[in-house]
C-alpha positions in Angstrom: 0.1 0.3 -0.1 1.3 3.3 -1.1 1.2 5.7 2.0 0.2 9.1 0.7 -2.7 9.9 -1.4 -3.4 13.5 -3.1 -7.4 14.0 -3.7 -7.3 15.8 -7.0 -10.9 17.2 -6.8 -12.9 19.4 -4.1 -16.3 19.5 -2.3 -17.8 16.9 -0.6 -16.3 13.7 -3.0 -13.0 15.0 -1.7 -14.3 14.9 1.9 -15.7 11.5 0.7 -12.0 10.3 -0.4 -9.9 11.7 2.1 -11.7 10.1 5.2 -11.3 6.6 3.5 -7.7 7.3 2.8 -7.3 8.2 6.5 -8.8 5.4 7.9 -6.5 3.3 6.1 -3.7 5.0 7.6 -2.8 7.2 4.7 -1.3 10.7 4.6 -3.6 12.5 2.7 -3.1 16.0 0.7 -5.9 18.0 -0.7 -5.5 20.7 -3.5 -7.6 23.9 -3.9 -7.9 26.8 -5.7 -8.2 30.8 -5.3 -11.6 30.1 -4.6 -11.3 27.4 -2.1 -9.0 28.6 0.2 -11.2 28.2 2.9 -13.5 25.8 1.8 -14.0 22.2 3.7 -12.2 19.9 2.0 -8.7 22.2 2.3 -9.3 21.5 6.1 -9.8 17.9 6.1 -6.5 16.9 4.5 -3.0 16.3 6.3 -1.6 18.7 3.7 -3.0 21.6 1.2 -1.3 22.8 -1.8 -2.8 25.8 -4.0 -3.0 24.9 -7.7 -4.2 27.6 -9.7 -6.6 30.7 -9.8 -10.6 29.9 -9.7 -11.3 28.9 -13.2 -10.8 25.4 -13.3 -9.6 25.0 -16.6 -6.1 26.7 -14.5 -6.4 24.7 -11.5 -8.8 21.2 -11.2 -8.5 20.7 -14.7 -5.2 21.7 -15.2 -2.7 18.2 -15.4 0.6 20.0 -15.3 -0.6 21.7 -12.0 -1.9 18.7 -10.3 1.1 16.4 -11.3 3.4 19.2 -9.8 1.1 19.4 -6.6 1.8 15.2 -6.2 5.5 16.2 -6.4 5.7 18.8 -4.1 3.8 17.0 -1.4 5.4 13.9 -1.8 2.4 11.8 -2.9 2.4 8.5 -4.2 -1.1 7.8 -5.9 -3.8 10.3 -7.1 -7.5 9.7 -6.8 -9.6 11.9 -9.0 -13.0 11.9 -7.4 -15.7 12.2 -10.4 -15.7 14.8 -12.7 -13.2 17.2 -13.2 -10.1 14.8 -14.5 -11.6 11.5 -13.4 -12.3 10.0 -16.8 -9.3 11.8 -18.7 -6.9 9.0 -19.9 -4.0 11.8 -20.8 -4.4 12.3 -16.9 -3.8 8.7 -16.0 -1.2 8.3 -18.3 0.4 11.9 -16.6 0.2 10.4 -13.5 2.1 7.0 -14.3 5.1 9.0 -16.1 5.3 11.0 -12.9 5.4 7.6 -10.9 2.3 8.3 -9.2 -0.4 5.3 -8.6 -4.1 6.6 -10.5 -6.6 5.2 -8.3 -8.9 4.4 -11.7 -8.8 2.3 -14.8 -5.7 2.1 -17.0 -5.7 4.9 -19.4 -6.7 2.7 -22.7 -9.3 1.8 -20.4 -11.1 4.9 -19.9 -9.9 5.9 -23.4 -12.0 3.1 -25.2 -14.8 3.2 -22.6 -15.3 6.9 -22.8 -16.2 6.7 -26.8 -20.0 5.7 -27.1 -19.4 4.3 -30.1 -16.3 2.1 -29.1 -18.0 1.1 -26.0 -20.9 0.0 -28.3 -18.3 -2.1 -30.4 -16.9 -3.8 -27.1 -20.4 -4.4 -25.8 -21.2 -6.3 -29.2 -18.4 -8.7 -28.8 -19.2 -9.5 -25.1 -22.6 -10.2 -26.0 -24.0 -7.2 -24.0 -27.3 -6.1 -25.5 -27.5 -2.6 -27.1 -30.2 -0.4 -29.0 -30.0 -0.6 -32.7 -28.1 2.7 -34.2 -25.6 4.0 -36.6 -22.3 5.4 -35.9 -20.9 8.4 -37.9 -18.5 6.9 -40.3 -18.1 10.0 -42.3 -18.2 12.8 -39.1 -17.8 15.4 -42.2 -20.8 14.2 -44.2 -24.3 15.6 -42.3 -26.4 14.2 -45.0 -25.1 10.8 -45.3 -25.9 10.0 -41.2 -29.2 11.8 -41.9 -30.0 9.0 -44.7 -28.6 6.2 -42.8 -30.2 7.3 -39.4 -33.8 7.6 -41.1 -33.5 3.9 -43.0 -31.7 2.2 -39.7 -32.5 3.0 -37.1 -36.2 5.2 -37.5 -38.2 7.6 -35.3 -37.9 8.5 -32.7 -34.5 8.5 -32.5 -31.2 10.0 -30.1 -28.6 11.8 -31.8 -25.5 11.7 -28.9 -21.9 12.7 -28.8 -19.7 9.5 -29.0 -17.2 11.5 -27.0 -18.1 12.9 -23.4 -21.5 12.7 -21.5 -23.8 14.9 -19.5 -26.3 15.5 -21.6 -24.3 17.4 -24.1 -24.1 17.1 -27.6 -28.0 15.1 -27.4 -31.0 15.7 -29.0 -34.3 13.5 -29.6 -35.7 13.3 -32.8 -39.4 12.3 -33.4 -39.9 13.5 -36.9 -37.7 13.3 -40.3 -37.7 17.1 -40.4 -36.1 17.7 -37.4 -33.2 15.4 -37.8 -30.6 17.5 -40.2 -30.8 20.3 -37.6 -30.3 18.0 -34.5 -27.8 16.7 -36.3 -25.9 19.7 -37.1 -26.7 21.4 -33.7 -25.4 17.9 -31.8 -22.0 18.1 -33.7 -21.6 21.8 -32.8 -22.0 21.1 -28.9 -20.3 18.0 -29.1 -17.3 19.8 -30.8 -17.2 22.5 -28.4 -17.8 20.2 -25.1 -15.2 17.4 -26.0 -13.4 18.7 -29.2 -14.7 16.0 -30.8 -17.9 16.2 -33.3 -18.3 12.5 -33.8 -21.9 11.4 -33.6 -24.0 8.3 -32.7 -27.3 7.8 -33.9 -29.9 5.4 -31.8 -33.4 4.3 -31.4 -35.1 6.1 -28.5 -36.2 3.9 -26.0 -39.0 6.0 -24.5 -40.6 5.3 -20.9 -37.5 3.5 -20.0 -35.8 3.4 -16.9 -31.9 4.0 -16.2 -30.5 1.2 -14.3 -26.7 0.6 -13.5 -24.7 -1.9 -12.1 -21.2 -1.2 -9.7 -18.5 -3.7 -10.8 -15.1 -3.8 -8.8 -12.2 -5.7 -10.7 -8.7 -6.1 -9.4 -5.4 -6.7 -11.2 -5.6 -10.4 -10.3 -8.5 -11.0 -13.2 -11.5 -11.1 -10.4 -14.5 -9.1 -11.8 -17.8 -8.7 -9.4 -20.5 -6.6 -9.6 -22.2 -5.0 -6.1 -25.8 -5.2 -7.8 -27.4 -2.6 -9.4 -29.2 1.0 -9.1 -32.1 2.7 -10.2 -31.5 6.5 -11.6 -34.3 6.8 -13.5 -35.5 9.9 -11.5 -33.6 12.7 -14.0 -34.1 16.0 -15.6 -32.7 17.0 -18.7 -30.3 13.6 -18.5 -29.3 14.8 -15.0 -30.0 12.5 -12.1 -31.7 13.7 -9.1 -32.6 10.8 -6.8 -30.9 7.4 -7.4 -31.7 4.3 -5.3 -30.7 0.4 -4.4 -31.7 -2.2 -5.7 -33.8 -1.2 -8.4 -37.4 -1.5 -7.7 -39.0 -2.4 -10.9 -37.0 -4.7 -12.4 -37.1 -8.3 -12.8 -34.8 -11.2 -11.4 -34.0 -12.0 -15.2 -33.4 -8.7 -16.1 -31.5 -8.2 -13.2 -29.4 -11.4 -14.0 -28.6 -9.8 -17.6 -27.8 -6.7 -16.4 -25.2 -7.8 -13.7 -23.8 -10.4 -15.8 -23.3 -8.2 -19.1 -21.9 -5.7 -17.1 -19.1 -8.5 -15.5 -18.4 -9.5 -19.2 -18.2 -6.0 -20.7 -15.8 -5.3 -18.0 -13.8 -8.5 -18.7 -13.8 -7.8 -22.6 -12.0 -4.7 -22.0 -9.7 -5.8 -19.3 -11.4 -3.0 -16.3 -9.6 -2.7 -13.4 -10.8 -0.6 -10.0 -14.4 0.7 -9.5 -16.8 1.0 -12.5 -20.6 1.6 -13.8 -22.4 -0.1 -16.3 -25.7 2.0 -17.6 -28.5 0.6 -18.9 -32.1 1.4 -20.6 -34.5 -1.1 -19.1 -37.8 -0.9 -20.5 -40.1 -4.0 -19.5 -38.0 -7.3 -19.9 -35.5 -5.3 -22.5 -32.3 -4.0 -21.8 -29.9 -1.9 -23.5 -26.5 -1.1 -23.0 -26.5 3.0 -22.4 -22.6 3.4 -21.3 -19.6 2.5 -19.3 -18.7 5.3 -16.5 -14.9 4.6 -15.9 -14.8 6.0 -12.2 -16.4 6.4 -9.1 -20.3 7.7 -9.3 -21.8 10.3 -7.0 -24.6 8.0 -6.2 -22.4 5.0 -4.9 -23.4 5.6 -1.6 -26.3 3.9 -1.9 -24.7 0.7 -3.1 -22.8 1.1 -0.2 -25.3 1.6 2.2 -27.2 -2.0 0.9 -23.7 -3.9 0.5 -22.0 -2.4 3.5 -19.0 -2.3 1.5 -16.8 1.0 1.6 -16.3 1.3 -2.4 -13.7 4.2 -1.8 -11.0 2.0 0.7 -11.6 -0.8 -1.8 -10.6 1.7 -4.5 -7.7 2.7 -3.3 -6.6 -1.0 -1.9 -7.4 -2.0 -5.6 -5.1 0.4 -6.6 -2.2 -0.3 -4.6 -2.2 -3.8 -6.2 -4.7 -5.8 -3.7 -6.7 -8.5 -4.6 -10.8 -8.2 -3.9 -11.3 -9.5 -0.7 -14.5 -11.3 -1.4 -15.8 -13.6 -4.0 -19.5 -12.6 -6.1 -21.2 -15.3 -4.0 -20.6 -13.4 -0.8 -22.4 -9.7 -1.7 -25.6 -9.7 -0.3 -28.3 -6.7 -0.6 -29.6 -5.7 3.1 -32.6 -3.2 2.6 -33.2 -0.4 0.7 -31.2 3.1 0.2 -32.4 6.2 -1.6 -30.3 9.5 -2.4 -31.2 13.1 -3.1 -28.8 15.7 -4.5 -29.1 19.2 -3.2 -27.8 21.7 -5.7 -27.5 25.4 -5.5 -30.3 25.7 -8.0 -33.9 27.9 -8.8 -36.6 25.2 -9.8 -38.7 28.1 -10.4 -36.4 29.7 -13.0 -35.6 26.5 -14.8 -33.1 25.3 -12.5 -30.6 27.9 -13.4 -27.6 27.9 -11.2 -27.6 30.0 -8.0 -24.7 31.9 -6.4 -24.3 33.4 -3.0 -23.2 33.2 0.8 -25.1 30.5 2.8 -26.2 32.5 6.2 -27.5 29.2 7.4 -26.5 25.3 6.5 -27.8 22.4 8.6 -27.7 18.8 7.4 -29.9 16.2 8.7 -28.0 14.1 11.9 -31.0 11.5 11.0 -29.3 10.1 7.5 -26.0 9.8 6.1 -25.0 13.1 4.5 -22.1 13.6 2.0 -21.7 17.1 1.9 -19.2 20.3 1.9 -21.3 23.2 2.2 -21.4 25.0 5.8 -22.6 28.6 6.9 -20.8 31.5 6.2 -19.6 29.9 3.0 -19.4 31.5 -0.3 -20.8 29.6 -3.9 -19.8 30.5 -6.7 -20.1 30.0 -10.4 -17.3 28.4 -10.7 -17.7 24.8 -10.4 -20.7 22.4 -10.4 -23.7 23.5 -8.3 -24.1 19.9 -6.2 -23.6 21.1 -2.5 -24.1 17.9 -1.2 -26.4 14.5 -0.8 -28.7 13.1 2.1 -28.6 9.4 2.0 -31.6 7.4 3.7 -31.5 3.4 4.5 -34.2 1.0 5.5 -35.3 -2.2 5.9 -38.3 -1.7 2.7 -37.8 1.0 0.0 -41.0 2.5 1.8 -38.7 3.0 5.2 -36.2 4.1 2.9 -38.3 6.8 1.0 -39.9 7.8 4.7 -36.3 8.2 6.1 -35.5 10.7 3.3 -38.7 12.4 3.5 -37.6 12.9 7.4 -34.2 13.8 6.7 -34.7 16.5 4.0 -37.0 18.4 6.4 -34.4 18.0 9.0 -32.4 20.2 6.4 -32.1 23.8 6.1 -29.9 25.9 3.9 -30.5 30.0 3.9 -28.5 32.6 1.9 -28.6 30.7 -1.4 -31.5 29.2 -3.4 -31.5 25.4 -3.6 -33.9 22.4 -4.7 -33.9 21.0 -1.3 -37.6 21.3 -0.8 -38.3 20.4 -4.7 -36.5 17.1 -3.8 -38.1 16.9 -0.5 -41.5 17.0 -2.4 -40.9 15.0 -5.4 -39.6 11.7 -2.5 -42.8 12.6 -0.9 -44.8 12.7 -4.2 -47.2 9.5 -5.4 -45.7 8.9 -8.3 -41.7 8.4 -6.6 -43.6 6.2 -3.8 -45.3 4.2 -6.7 -41.9 3.6 -8.5 -43.9 5.3 -11.5 -41.1 7.7 -12.8 -39.1 7.1 -15.7 -36.2 9.0 -17.3 -38.4 11.5 -19.1 -40.8 12.1 -16.4 -39.8 15.0 -14.9 -39.1 17.0 -18.4 -42.7 15.7 -19.5 -44.2 17.0 -16.2 -42.4 19.7 -15.2 -45.3 21.3 -12.6 -45.8 18.1 -11.1 -44.2 19.1 -8.3 -45.9 21.9 -7.0 -44.3 24.3 -4.6 -46.9 24.0 -1.0 -48.4 27.4 0.2 -46.3 29.3 2.5 -49.2 29.9 5.4 -47.7 27.8 8.0 -44.2 29.4 7.3 -45.4 32.7 7.4 -47.1 32.0 10.9 -43.9 30.8 12.1 -42.2 33.8 10.8 -44.6 36.1 12.3 -44.3 34.2 15.9 -40.8 34.2 15.8 -41.2 37.8 14.8 -43.1 39.1 17.9 -40.5 37.0 20.5 -38.7 39.0 22.4 -35.0 39.2 21.1 -32.2 37.3 22.7 -30.1 40.3 23.5 -32.2 43.2 23.9 -30.2 46.3 22.7 -32.9 48.7 23.1 -36.2 47.0 25.4 -38.2 49.7 24.6 -37.9 49.1 21.2 -37.9 45.5 20.9 -41.7 45.4 19.9 -42.6 42.4 21.7 -45.0 43.4 23.6 -44.0 43.9 26.7 -45.6 45.5 29.5 -45.1 46.3 33.2 -47.5 44.2 35.4 -49.1 41.9 32.9 -48.8 39.5 30.2 -47.6 40.9 27.0 -49.9 42.5 24.5 -51.0 41.5 20.9 -48.1 43.0 18.5 -48.7 43.2 14.5 -46.0 42.1 12.5 -45.7 43.0 9.0 -44.0 40.9 6.3 -43.8 41.0 2.6 -43.5 38.3 0.0 -43.7 38.0 -3.4 -44.6 41.5 -3.6 -47.8 41.1 -0.8 -47.7 43.1 2.3 -49.3 41.0 5.2 -50.1 42.2 8.6 -50.4 39.5 11.0 -51.6 39.8 14.5 -49.6 37.8 17.3 -50.6 37.2 20.5 -48.1 35.1 22.2 -50.0 35.3 25.6 -53.2 33.6 24.2 -51.2 31.6 21.7 -53.1 33.0 18.6 -51.8 34.5 15.4 -54.6 36.3 13.0 -53.5 36.6 9.5 -56.6 38.7 8.3 -59.8 35.7 8.7 -57.2 33.2 9.1 -56.9 32.0 12.4 -54.3 29.9 14.2 -53.9 28.4 17.4 -50.1 28.3 18.2 -48.4 26.7 21.3 -44.9 26.4 20.9 -43.0 23.0 22.4 -39.5 22.5 23.0 -37.4 21.9 20.2 -34.9 19.4 19.5 -31.9 21.5 18.3 -31.2 25.5 19.5 -31.6 26.3 16.1 -35.2 25.1 15.2 -38.6 26.2 16.5 -41.2 23.8 16.9 -44.7 24.5 17.0 -48.1 23.2 17.8 -50.0 24.5 15.2 -53.9 24.0 15.1 -53.1 20.9 16.4 -50.5 19.5 14.7 -46.8 20.0 15.5 -44.2 21.4 12.8 -40.5 22.2 12.9 -39.0 25.3 11.2 -35.9 26.9 11.2 -35.8 30.2 11.4 -33.2 33.2 10.9 -33.9 36.6 11.6 -32.2 39.1 10.3 -31.9 42.9 10.0 -34.4 43.5 7.1 -36.0 39.5 6.8 -37.1 36.2 8.6 -36.0 33.4 6.7 -38.2 30.2 7.6 -37.1 26.5 6.7 -39.7 24.1 6.6 -39.9 21.0 5.0 -36.7 22.1 2.6 -38.1 25.3 1.3 -36.8 28.4 2.7 -39.2 31.0 2.6 -37.8 34.7 3.0 -40.3 37.3 4.3 -39.2 41.1 4.2 -39.8 43.3 7.3 -41.1 46.3 5.8 -41.3 48.9 8.6 -37.6 47.5 10.1 -36.5 47.5 6.6 -37.7 51.5 6.3 -35.8 52.2 9.9 -32.8 50.1 9.5 -31.8 51.0 5.8 -31.9 54.7 6.2 -30.2 54.3 9.9 -26.1 55.7 9.9 -23.6 55.8 12.5 -23.0 59.5 13.7 -20.8 60.5 11.3 -23.5 60.2 8.6 -21.6 57.0 7.0 -24.1 54.2 5.6 -22.8 50.5 5.4 -24.1 47.4 3.8 -26.7 46.0 6.1 -26.3 42.9 4.6 -24.2 41.1 2.4 -25.1 41.4 -1.7 -24.9 42.9 -5.0 -25.2 46.4 -5.5 -27.5 47.4 -8.2 -27.3 51.2 -8.8 -25.4 54.2 -7.4 -26.9 57.4 -7.8 -24.8 60.8 -7.5 -21.4 61.8 -6.5 -18.9 62.9 -4.1 -19.7 66.6 -3.3 -23.4 66.5 -4.7 -26.1 67.5 -2.4 -29.2 65.5 -1.0 -32.3 65.4 0.8 -32.9 63.2 4.2 -34.4 60.2 2.2 -32.8 60.7 -0.8 -31.7 56.6 -2.6 -28.2 57.0 -2.9 -27.2 53.3 -3.5 -29.8 50.1 -4.1 -28.4 46.8 -2.9 -29.9 43.6 -3.9 -29.6 40.7 -1.1 -31.4 37.7 -0.7 -33.2 38.7 -3.4 -34.7 41.9 -2.0 -33.5 45.2 -3.1 -32.9 47.6 -0.3 -32.4 51.0 -1.0 -30.2 52.6 1.1 -30.6 56.6 1.6 -29.3 59.5 3.0 -29.9 59.9 6.8 -30.4 63.9 6.4 -29.7 67.1 4.1 -26.4 67.5 3.5 -23.6 66.6 0.7 -21.9 63.4 -0.1 -18.6 63.4 1.5 -17.5 59.9 0.6 -18.9 57.3 -2.0 -17.1 53.8 -2.5 -20.2 52.0 -4.2 -20.0 50.3 -7.9 -22.8 49.1 -9.9 -22.2 45.0 -9.7 -19.8 44.9 -7.0 -20.5 42.3 -4.4 -20.0 43.9 -1.0 -19.8 42.5 2.5 -21.8 43.0 5.5 -20.9 46.1 7.0 -19.1 47.5 4.2 -19.2 51.4 4.3 -20.6 52.5 1.2 -21.3 56.4 1.6 -21.3 58.9 4.3 -23.0 62.4 4.1 -22.2 65.7 5.9 -24.9 68.2 6.9 -24.6 71.8 5.1 -23.2 73.1 8.1 -20.2 70.6 8.3 -21.6 68.2 11.2 -24.4 65.8 11.1 -27.7 66.4 12.6 
């Protein structure tokens, strides 16, 4: 066994590999870009080395930078994780040339299996079922490919990039008049993404499920499978939920899949961990591709088999034989994984960025994550923040456990898909295993956001509570009075452009929202950051963050942000005694009005700041002159950053 391993990745997978390596007694090395200096994976390692600026091409994707870091650290092996350089044959060769052990398959295997056309040829040789298709034998002749695809494959069909994956260079075609444009577009996209415009056109198997087989192979000729996973819950070819074992296939189909995966691995001379992916429609199964790396969804296989795939990867890379035979692999129970991304489901799942003001991962499930409170999430890298994995004796037990774990998770400050995946796991369609690979794309509105009534009630209740530390008890606004129970108070909150005034009587246990009346009774919460309320006889748990201008409530995975109009006006116009106005929250400057030396009137807006998806108008505290102005549109500013200072006309603030 080598003594020191460098992890050429970041985020949750880097942490996962570093911990597995440490458990084996190995010295660990992390690498980081300028954007990740304070990232959790950097702290996790024994040694951490900078490899370049934020752009991935100049850091995590730079083969010379990673190899140089391994040399400087004295590493003997490199684990690539997934993504980045994990399926890059040139990187595997560079590691070998530098005397480093690459934790993965041989470079020629990566190269051959990384191409869908070559993988298809190998599969045919191994007796693995493949879908009818035509290869791009003349990459510059689109007209020939159109003619052959229409004649030999038929419609509907799928145009795919022969190199690469991730849904790039992929088009579904249902009619002959769409084919030429789809081929041209897919070729352009494949060339831009992979530097190779070659295509594969295959029959579209609709209503299919995506089932993959985990395999392990050592350098001594042993190949085993660790059963299968179902990854059918996808959006635009990107996996959202994964589970093991597959809930809908027969024993006969399972035997076809696992046997095919082992034969293909033997055919190509595979070593280390890999995944063979299939489309399954009824009793029919067809090869999709082979991933020559660890998969994001490997934890569900670990949960049902009790095996540590990363530890096994490291042992195989060190030359050890597999410590078990195929007949010793057993499945116990069921496991489901949900991926949590910084993306906005309401805006077409666009990636999001920002600072996590609050991050709480459930203690009731396995969590592979690298997000913590105070961390900046940028746009340089993949937006996945973490994974929540639940295991149960049955599929339904695992599903319910995952819903509970997602209820027990909250992220504020960044828009995420957490509430979306929670409601998806809780849906009847997922409960009934009725979701195929195209379901989410066919039914984009199938998962609806619930009404925020309960969150609004919790926000009002929390806002009416006395502050933990009262700087000015007479300005607390909590209804306190001498010699009696607190009086009812009115709480104004705004969300989605709608302003609501709720009446909160904490002594009577009542929250009124217009004609709607909630009976509210607080109960002891299981953790300091939680708020547990009995509302109309039903217990609910919330996570609440009170900021100067908003109250954020986490409930069932969703973060509901309620603006505080009155407090907003008071605080946004407040200034220090010298007339200085600072950023009340971290955010982005949208606009700047005025200039140094200009005269202003009290209440005149000088800077508009966007924070937590709200626009905050920062105003002159009194009549006077702008003495300092340090703000520009588009700037990212931190909490408390001085933005401008106003002096009164007589030279001193009023």
